[in-house]
N, C-alpha and C positions, 0 to 999 in steps of 0.2 A: 563734203564727200564722206560717205561712211568709212570709218577706219578699216584699213585693209584686213586686219586680223578678225573682223567680224563679218565681212562680206560672205565668205564661204559658209560659215556656220548659219547665217541667216537664210541661205538658200535651202537648208534642210529643215527649216522651222515654219513651213507654210501649211502644215496640216495634211500633207499628202507627200507621196514620193516625189523627189526632184527628178527632173529630166536633164541629163548630161549629154551634150551633143559635141561630137568630135569632127573636125576637119583638118586637113593638112595645110599649113601655111604656105602660101605661094602657089596653090593649085586652083585654077590654071595659071595664074600669074599673081605676084604680090599685089598688084593694083586691083585685082578682082576679089581678093579675100575679104576686105572690109565689108563689102556689100553682102557677101555670103554670111558673115558673122551677124550682121544686123538682121538678116532674114531669119536666122535661127532664133535670135532673141524675140523677134516679132511673132514667130510661130509658137513661142512658149517655152523655149529652153531656159532652164534655171542656171545652168553652169555651162561654160564653154571650155572644151578641151581643144587647144591649138597644137597640132602636131608640128614638131620641129623636123624638117626633112633630114634624112640621113641616108648614107649610101648603102648601108647593110642592115635594114630593119628586120632582124631575124624573127621578131615576134609577130610580124604582120603578114597577112595574106596578100593575094594578088591585087586586090583593089587598092589597098594603101601603099603597097610597093609601087604600083603604077602612078599613084598620086605623088609619091616622092620623086619619081623620075620626071614627071611633068613639072614639078616645082623646080627641080634643079635645072631643067631645060630652059625655064623662064628666068634663070639667074638668081634664084632666091638664096640669100645669105642670112646668117644669124642676125645681122643688123636689120634686115627686112622683117624678120619675125618679131624682133623687139619693137620695131616701129609700128607694126600691125597691132601689137599688144598695147602700146602707148595710145594709139588712136582709139582703140576699142574702149580703154579705160575712160578716156575723155568723153566718149559718146554714151557709155553705159556705166556710170560710176557705181551702180549697185548690183551689177551682174559679175560674179567671179569668173576670172579667166585663169585656166590652168595650162601650163606648158607641159606637153607630154613628148618624151623622146628618149634618146639614148645618151650614154655617158660622154662620148667623145665631144660633141658640140657644147656640152655643158661644162666640161672640165679642161678643155684644151688650153684655155687662157687662165685657168685657175678657178677653183670653186668660188673664191671670194669675188672675183670679177663677175662671174655669172650671176651670183646671188645679188650683188649690188645692181647690176644691169637689169635683172628681173624686177627688183624692188622699184627701181626708177621707172620702169614701164608699167607698174601697177599690177604685176602678176600676183595672184592670190595663192597659188600652189604649184607644185612641180611633181610630175611623175617621171621617174627615171627607170626605164624598163630593165636595164642591165646592170644596175648597181644593187646587189643584194644587201639585206640588213647587216650582214656581217662586215660589209665594207662601208658602213654608214659614214665613217670619218672622211670619205672621199668627197662628200657633198652635203650631208645632213647638217653638220654644225654651221656651215656658212649660210645655208638657207634659214635655219632657225634664228640665227643672229640677225638676219635681215627681216624677220617677221613673216617668212613665207612658209606655208604648210608643206611638209614632205609627205606625199600621199603614197602609201605602200600598196603592193599587190599581194593578194592571197589567191591560191589556186586550189583545185580539188586535191592536190598532193601536199598541201600545207597541213601537216598533221599537228596533233596536240603538243608534241614536243617542240616543234619549230614555231608555232604560232606566237608565243610570247616574244620571240626575237623579231618577228615581223611587226608586231605592235609597238615594240620599244622604240620610241622616237617618232612614231607615225602620228600624223594629225590631219585635220581637214575631213577626210573620209577614207575608208578602207575600200579599195577597188577589188571586188571579187571577180576574178577571171573564171567564168563558169565552165569553160572547157579546157582540157589539157591539150593545147594546140595553138595555132595561129589565128589571128583575126579573120573573119570571113563569114561563111554561111552556116557553119556548124552551130548547133545550139544544144545545150544540156537539157535533159529531161526536167520538167518542172519540179518533180518530187525531189530530185537531187539538189536543185537550187534551194528549195525550201529547207531541206535538212542542213545544207551548208550555211545558209543565212542564220538559221536558229543557233547553230554552233558558234558562229562568229559573233553574233550579238550577245551571246552569253559570256563572251570573253572580253568585250570592249564596249565602251560607251560611244566610240567613234561611229558616225553613220556608216552603214554598209551599202555600197553601190554595186550593182551587178551588171556586167557587160559581157561582150563577145557573143555574136550570133543573133542579137536582138534586131529584128527587121520589121515586124508587123505590129499594128496597134494591139492585137490580141496578145502577142508575146509580151509587149510592154506592160499591159494591164495585169497579166498574171504575175509578173515580177513585182510590180508596184504594190500588190496585195501583201507582200512579205518583206520587201527590202525598203531601204530608205531612199534609194535612187536607182534609176534605170539609165544605163549608158548605151548610146547608139553611135556607131562610127562608120563601119564599112558601107552601110546602106546610104548614108549621106554622101560619102565619098563617091559612090557610084552615080549619084545624081549629078554631082559636079563633073564627073567624067563624061556623062551623057550630054549635059547642057552647057558646059564651059562657062563663059561669061554671062550666059543667060540663066545660070543655076539659082539665083536668089529666090525667085518666086516658086519654082518647084520644091526647093528646099524648105521654104516657109510652109507651104501647104503640107508637105510630108511631116514636118515637126508638129504642126498643129494637129494632125490626126493622132499622133502619139500622145501629145499633151492632153487632148480631150479624153483619150482612153485611160490615161493615168489618173486624171481627175475623177472620172466615173468609177474607177476601181476603188479609190479611197472612199467615195461616197457610199459604195456598196457595203464596205466594211463598217462605216459609221452607222448605216441603217440596220 
């Protein structure tokens, strides 16, 4: 198996922008999630973001909030999320899986417990939405000691004075949240994305991934021309909401349309 600390970096070394796909663990049920993850990989996703359901997902819009409710209704626990990750790692040893969520489920039993459990499950990275860089000690040291990347968020309001704090201790990739708001249907103007990515890439060698509001192949291709990765979440979650346990094939087809657009965008640049 590829060493865990190289799996994530390898996803950004394919000569094109990586495609990062998000779903909520346990939606519609914990038993359905593995097939959905397999479909995302089959469609061409380079990195999987697995959302840990939380009762108060303040950064998320209606689609992901509803996914959390469905997941909890199905009885999803942290143990189920880790079991899903463990199974995914066994089936896809070279595809990085990132846990994305909020501080409480990650720290309620202690940061060391969470880091070691995530390591045992084969998790490559963690995004914690509500622990700011200034509170890195709450989770960061435990993750780094376990060899897990701590992926930080930058936003349109992350100015030059604060950016060094965001980057300090960050690894894996930098997630640029392209709109100042919640996940969903908003999308930033392409010009503002291009300006932001240029500013971030001038400040760090960490790959820059852009998300929030990406829904169409055209949007994915435009971002792929300037960023190191494109993150898609709410649109996939909506497919799961519509199709339930029959979501794998529609999700695969949707991801394939994005992957094809991203590949074509990079070929245009090379030409």
